[in-house]
N, C-alpha and C positions, 0 to 999 in steps of 0.2 A: 504493500500500500504506500507507494512513494508519491502518489498524487498530492497536489496542493490541497489545503483544506477546502478551497472553493470548488475545485473539481470533484473531490471526493463527496462533498455535500451535494453537488448536482447529481452524482451517481446514486446516492442514497435516496434523494427526494424525487426521483423520476416517477412518472405516472405509468411507465411501461410495465406491463405484467411480465413476470418471469416466463420465459419460453418453455423451459422444461425443468423438472425437479426430480430428485431421487429420494427414495425412502432410505434413511440413514440409521434409524433406531426403532426399537420396538415400542417403547413408551416414553412420553414426555409428560411431566407434571408441572402445572402452572399454579403458583400460589397467589390467589386473589383474582376475582372477576372484575378488576378495575379496567379502565380503558386500556392501560398497558397490558394487563393480563389477557384480556379478550383478543387484542390484536396479535399478541405473541402466540396465543393458541391457534389463531387462524394461520399464521405463518408456519407453525410447527406441524399443522395438519398435512402440509405438503411433504414432510420429511419423517414423520413418525407413523407407525401403524395405528397407534392410539394416543390421544391427548386427553389428559384428565385435568380439569380445573377444580381446585379446592377453594371454596369461598365460605367465609364465616357467616355472612348474612343470608338467612333463609328466605328473604323476600324475593319475589319474582321480578322486582324492579319494573313493575308495570307503570311507567311514567311517574313514579313516586321516588323521592330521594331515599337512598339506602342509608341505614344507620352508620355504615363504615365510611360514608362520604359526608363529613360534617359541613363542608362547604357546598354540598350539592344543591342547596336552595338559593345560592347566590348566582349572579350573572356569570355565565361562562362564554368564552369566545373560541370558536373553531376557526383557526386561520386558514386561508386558502390552501396552504401546503398540507394541512391535515385533511381537508376536504378531498384533495387529490389522492391521498393515501387510502381514504375510505373507499373511494371508487376503484382504486387499484386492487384492493383485497376483497372488496364486495361489489362486483360490477353492478351498476345501476343503483347504487346506494342513494345518491343524491336525489334521483328522480323518485325513489320510494319515499324518502324523507319528506320531500315537498308534497307528494300526494297525501301523506299522513298529517300534514299541517305545518311543516317547517317552512321557513322563508329563505329566499336567496336574493338579497338586496343587490342592486346594481351599485357600482362605485358612485354614481351621481346621487343615490338615495342615502349614502352614508355621509354624515357630517362630522368632521373632526376639528375640534377647537383646541388651540394651544394658547394659553393666557388670553382667552377671549377672542383670539383671531382665528377665523375660519380658514383651514387649509384648503388648497385646491384639491379636487377629487383625484384619486389615483387613476391613471389611464387604465381602461379595462384590458385584461389579458384574455385572449380568446380561449374559451373552454375552461376557465378557472373562475370559481366563485368562492364564497364563504357562507356555508350553510349556517343559519341562525335559528337557535331553538334553546329551550332549557336543557340543562345537563341531564335530568332524568329522562326526558324524551329521547335525546340522542343515545344515551347509554342503553335504553331499552331496545332500540332498533339494532344497535351493534351487538347486543347480547343475543337477540333472536337470530340474527344472521350468523353469528358464531356458532351457536348451538344447533343450527340447521345443518352444519357440516357433519357428514356421516360419522367421522371417526373422532369427534370431540364430544365429551360428556362432562357433566358438572356434578359434584357432590358438595354438601354443606358440612362444615365442621371447623374446629379451631386447630390451626397448624401449631404443632408443638416443637418441631425441629426437623433437621435434615440428618440423614445418615451418610457418613463419609468413609471411604476406604483410605488407604495410604496415598491414593492418587486422584480419586474422583468421587463425585456424589453418586450414591447408590439408591437412595430412597428418601421418602418424606414421611414423618410421623404426624398424625393428626387424630383428634377425637371427633368422630362423626356426631352431628347434631342428635341429641337424645341418647347418646351412649355415655358410659362411664369410663371406659378404658380406651386408650389410643390404639390405633392400628397403623401398620406401615404399608405404604404403597411403593413398590419398586419403581425406579426411574433411571432411564439412561441420560436424561437431561432434566434439569429443574430451572424454572424461571421464577424469580422473585418479583411479583407485581404487587407487593403489599404496601406500597406507598411510603410516605415520610416516616411512619412509625415502624418500618421494617426492623426485624430482629436478626437479620442475616449477619450483620457484623458481630453480634454477640455469639451467635452459633459458631461462626468461624473461629473466633478466639477461644471459645470453650473446647473446640476440637483440636486446638494447637496450630491453627492456620492464622496467618496475618489478616487483620481487618483493614479495610480501606480507610484512608485518612478522611475525616469529615470536616469540610470547610463550611463556615456559616457567615452570613452577612445579616446583621440585625436590621430589620426594616420597620417593625412595630406598626404593621398595617391594620387599619380598622375599617370594616365594611358594614354597610346597612343596605338591605335590599327589600323592595316591595313590588308586588304585582298589581297591575291595573288593567281594566278593560280598555281595549283600544277604541279610540273615537276620532274619526277623521275631522270632526268639527273642532277638535282641540288641536290636533297636530297630524301631519302626514308622515311623521318621522318613522323610519325603519331601523336605522342604526345611528346613534349619536355617541360620540366619545368626547369628553371634555377634560383636559389636563391643565392644571395650574402648577407651574414649577416654582420652587422656593426662590426668593430674592427680590430686592427692590420693593419691599413691603408686601410681597405676596406670600401666601401660605400654600404649601404643596398639598394639592388635593386631586382626586380623580373621580369622574362620574361617567356612567354609561347607561344607555337605553337601548334595548333590543326589542324588536317586534317579533314575538314568538308565537308558537302554535296556540290554537283556540282563541284567536283574536285578542291577544293580551300583549301588554308591555311589561317587561321586567326591567326595573330601574334600580341602579346602584349608585350610592355615594360613598366616598371613602376618604379617610384622613390618616394622618400618621402621628405616632407618639401620643401626646395627651389630647389630640384632636379626635375625639371618639364619638361618631354618631350613635345615638341610642335607639332603643326600641319604641320610644315615644313618637307617635305619628306627628304631633305638633312640632317636635324638634326636627323630624325628617322634612316636613314641608318647609319650615323656616330655612333650613340649610339649602334645600333645593332652590328656593327663590333668591337667597342671599349669595350663595357661593358658586352658582353654575349658570350657564346660558338659560334664557327665559323659558325654553321648552321644558326644562326640568320642573320649574315652578308651575307652569301651566298644567302639566300632567298631574303633579302631586296635589294641586289645589282643586282641579276640576274633574279629573277622571274618576271613575268608580274604582275604589280600592278593593282588591281581592285578597283578604287575609291580613295577617299582621306583618309589621316590620321585623325582619330577622337580621341579627348581627353576626359577625364572624371576625375573629382576630387571628392574624398570622404574625408570629414573632420574627421570623427570619427566612431568608433564602438559604438553601443548603445544597451541597453536592458531595457525593462520595467518590473518591478518586480511585475507582477500581482499575483504571488503566495503568496506575503506577505499581500495582502489585506484581512482584516477580514470581511469587508462588500463589497459585490459584487452583482450587480443585477442578479437575476436568468436568465438563458437562454442567457447570453452574454459571448462570447469568442473572443479571438484575435489569429491570426496565422501568421506565416512567419515573415517578417520584421516589422510588427506591434508589435511584441513581442521583437524581437532581430535581429539586423543586424551586421554582422561581417566584418572584413577586407576581401574584396572579393578575394584577391589573393589566399586564401586557398580553394576557391570553395565550401564553406559550405552552401551558401544561399538557393539554390533550394532544396538541399537534406534535409536541416533542415525543410523547409516548408512542404515537403512530409512526414517527420516523425511527424510533428505537426498534419497532417491529421490522421495519425495512432493513435496518442494520443487521438484525438477526437473519433475515432472509439472505442478504448478501453474504454474510459469514458462512451460512450453511451451504450456499451454492458455490462458494469459493474452493471447495474441496477439503475444508477443514473437517476433522473428525469430531463428532459430539463427545467422544471420550477424552479429548484433549482440552487443556485450559483454553478458554474462549478469549484469548488476548486480542485476536483480530476483531471480534465483536466489540470489545470495550474500546479499542482504538477508533472504530467507526462511531460509536456512541459519543466518545469524547468530542468529535468534530461537531456533532449535533448540540451537545451540552455547551461547548464553547460558544457556539453561535448564539444560542438563547441567553447564556450567561452574560455575554458581552453587551447585548442589547439592553437587558434589564438592569444589570448592575451599573452600567455607565450612567443611567438616569438616577438610580438609587443613591449613588455616591454623591450626588448633588444635594441630597436631603441634609438639612443641618444636623440631624441627630445621628447620621450614619458616618462613622469615622474609619471605614475600611472593612476588610483589607483591600488595598489598592492594587490592581493587577499591574504587571510589568508594562511600561509604556503607556500608562493611563493618561498622562497629560497630552501626549501626542495624539492618541486615538480620540481623546475628548475634543481636542482642537479640530482635528479633521472631521469628526462627526458634526460639530457645530457649523463648520464651513459648508459641508454638503447639505445639511439641513436648511441653512439660510438660503442657499442657492436654489434648493428644490421648491421654494415658495413661488418662484417665478419661472423656473426652467422645467418644462414638462418631462423632458428626457431624464433629468436628474430626479424628478419626482417619481418617475417610474422605477428607476434603479433603487432609490431609497425604499420605496414601497415593497419592492421584491424582497428586500432584506427584512423589513418589519413583518411581512407576511410569511416569513420563513421559507420563501421560494428561492432564496440565494443566501450565501454565507456573507457575513459582514465584511470579510476581507475583499470581497468583490468591489467594495466602494473605494478601496485603496489603489485601484488600477490607475495608471497615469492618465488615461483618457478621462476618467471621472474627476480626478483631482484638478486636471487642467481646466476642465469645463467649469468646475466650481470656482476656481480662482478667477477665471475670466468673468464669471457672473458677478463676483464680488467687486472686481475692478470696474465693471461697467456701472455699478451702483454708485 
């Protein structure tokens, strides 16, 4: 894998379906029916005779939030790159989701405000959209499509640990729902899709293996979300994103509105540190009117509210550096938030998980043996994590309460990012290139190409 990060990212994020696959193992076991777990199971179904998902929540996830997803009630964003991967692994997925009630806004119907200034819409990319829905709606569809694959099955229970030989993973121990004693499922490959609270590092250390280094960036993010009945007499908004950056008397905040299934709006407002929206609806309305573009206040004050205001707090962004491990049990991988979770206001979580599944596919199609350490997989995942981490932490490091860690070359990349961003407000081509990065269709390093920087410098000089 000597390709540059930009080229490797392009290979991972392709919409092209694998031409041919080989069965490499008898059984693969996936821990968790998260988005990461479901997509990993779909990929593994091409390479295993049997794929077993072990999920702790007994719920069928019929358009309702799962207990294991505490943020499932909040606004979720599926970036265009994630939409592409869903159609890649489940052909016709977007059309099915739209028929079921999801929406596919055009770039012109999405309004993005930065410090109360409306950004120009991103130029449309042929065949690429961003499906908009609630998280439970999307997860239900993905779960149904995954379990419709003939060699994938799901059981419910609490995972207790993994079994390891001197060289590789051999099985998973779990207690089935309703049982008193754990059972062991043999496995040729195990995928950890258990999210931020994964215990894989502890299990590795307990068995005498090194655990990945855990890096954290404190963000102290506070969410509040409410659902409303859509009403075109109030607004025709489909997608609205409003970000205020810290500085010059401004307080860092983020707001979002999505037009979702069942003719509803889901609206979020967020602050940092001690700026905490509450469950009180009067407080919610006041913040919408005071701190965000007028459409937020219009909806909060005039639209029919559906349910209570729900809050959520995330203390940090984090990543586990699996790619740095020199010793790793064969057949063991992690995906999604079990590897890295980011500031959720940038909508990278679900899309990253889907790209991790494509990393797994590329790894297994590369000729790598499932019995060997999955270093090639984690090198690919690093490229995806680096891309999302750079986008989100670059902005988070500007928050007054965040004091690092600062990545190598932070000042240079920050200056270049500001240069390209400012030029993109007037230059449609630069707007398209920047949008491709923020939509996770391209790696951030693509913005460092000489042609992009020269164009940005010319735009600055012309001003």
